[in-house]
Structure formats: structure tokens, C-alpha cells
C-alpha positions in Angstrom: -44.2 -54.3 -16.6 -41.8 -53.7 -20.2 -43.7 -57.2 -22.6 -40.9 -58.8 -25.3 -42.3 -56.5 -27.6 -42.0 -53.8 -26.2 -38.7 -54.8 -25.6 -38.5 -55.3 -28.9 -39.4 -52.1 -30.2 -37.3 -50.4 -27.6 -34.3 -52.4 -29.2 -35.3 -51.1 -32.7 -35.8 -47.2 -31.5 -33.2 -47.2 -30.4 -30.3 -49.1 -32.4 -31.4 -46.4 -35.4 -31.3 -43.5 -32.1 -27.9 -44.0 -31.8 -26.3 -45.4 -34.7 -28.6 -44.0 -37.5 -29.4 -48.2 -38.7 -33.1 -50.5 -39.3 -34.5 -47.3 -40.5 -34.2 -43.3 -42.5 -33.9 -40.3 -40.4 -35.9 -36.6 -40.8 -34.8 -33.3 -40.4 -38.1 -30.6 -41.1 -37.2 -28.3 -43.3 -37.0 -25.4 -41.1 -34.5 -27.5 -38.5 -31.9 -28.4 -42.5 -32.3 -24.2 -42.6 -30.8 -23.4 -39.5 -27.7 -25.0 -41.6 -25.3 -28.1 -41.0 -23.7 -27.1 -37.3 -27.3 -27.1 -36.4 -27.9 -30.0 -37.6 -25.4 -31.5 -36.3 -26.1 -30.2 -32.6 -30.3 -31.7 -33.1 -28.5 -35.7 -34.7 -25.7 -35.7 -31.4 -28.4 -34.4 -28.5 -30.1 -36.5 -29.4 -28.4 -39.6 -29.7 -26.9 -38.1 -26.2 -30.9 -38.6 -24.6 -31.3 -41.1 -22.0 -34.6 -39.3 -20.4 -36.6 -41.6 -20.6 -38.9 -41.3 -18.1 -43.3 -42.3 -17.3 -44.2 -39.1 -18.9 -41.7 -38.6 -21.9 -41.6 -42.6 -23.3 -45.2 -43.9 -21.6 -45.1 -47.6 -24.0 -41.5 -47.8 -22.8 -40.8 -47.9 -26.8 -38.5 -45.3 -26.2 -39.6 -43.4 -28.8 -39.8 -39.3 -28.3 -38.1 -37.0 -26.6 -38.0 -33.6 -25.8 -34.9 -31.1 -24.9 -32.5 -27.6 -26.1 -30.0 -27.6 -28.8 -29.1 -23.7 -28.5 -31.4 -22.6 -26.2 -33.8 -24.2 -29.2 -37.0 -26.6 -27.5 -36.9 -30.0 -30.7 -38.7 -33.0 -30.4 -37.1 -36.1 -32.0 -39.8 -39.1 -32.8 -40.2 -43.1 -34.4 -43.5 -43.3 -36.4 -43.3 -47.4 -37.9 -44.6 -47.4 -40.9 -45.2 -50.7 -43.3 -41.9 -51.0 -45.7 -43.0 -49.3 -48.6 -43.2 -46.0 -45.8 -47.3 -46.0 -46.7 -48.8 -46.7 -43.8 -49.1 -47.5 -40.4 -47.1 -51.1 -39.9 -48.6 -53.8 -39.0 -46.7 -55.2 -36.5 -42.9 -53.4 -35.0 -41.1 -55.3 -33.1 -41.0 -57.0 -36.6 -38.3 -55.0 -38.7 -39.2 -57.1 -42.4 -42.5 -56.0 -41.2 -42.4 -52.5 -40.7 -40.2 -49.1 -41.9 -39.1 -47.0 -39.1 -38.3 -42.9 -39.4 -37.3 -40.7 -37.4 -37.8 -37.5 -37.5 -35.5 -34.4 -36.1 -38.0 -30.6 -35.6 -39.1 -27.7 -34.4 -42.1 -28.4 -30.9 -44.1 -26.1 -32.8 -44.1 -28.2 -36.1 -45.1 -31.4 -33.9 
């Protein structure tokens, strides 16, 4: 059962994942070293990701995904920090109290 708070977190996470709004998007150094076309392909694959299930999204927040880009396993993850990005956020459902960071990395970097 998705609560109102979870639905708000999901909407904020989707806004970051789909439109790069409401947070920061970070690419791991190793992903970046693959070159701009690979990075672009990763970003587009994260945007297109919709395979959320109980197995990979048990809290219903749309905060993690595993996929393949050019045959390489890639993970993406959204973490919740305070607005200064120093410690965890006390309220991930409130954008005034939460700085979201989406990182795209290779599976073995997780």
C-alpha cells in the first residue's frame, strides 16, 4: 500500500530521474570515462526505466534501478540528504528539507 508520503517521494524522485529537476545528477568517474555518448546513453536509459517491481522497489519510492547500457550492467540510485548535502534528510517527502542526488554507476561500484 502506497501512502501519501511515499507517493510524494516517488513523484519527486521521478521528477529528478525523468527531467533532472529537484536535485543533482551525478555520474561516477568510471561511467564518465566511457565518453559522452555512453553517458548520454546511460542518462536516457535511466529516464526510460520503468521496470519497477516489489523486488527492486520494495518501498515504492522509485529510488533505484538496474539496467544494461551497451551490454554493461549499470545501476542508478537516488539518495536523500539535507539541503546542504551533508547528512541524511529528515524528510525526503519535503523538497525544502531534502537535497536529492541521483548517481549513475556501474553495478560493481555499488
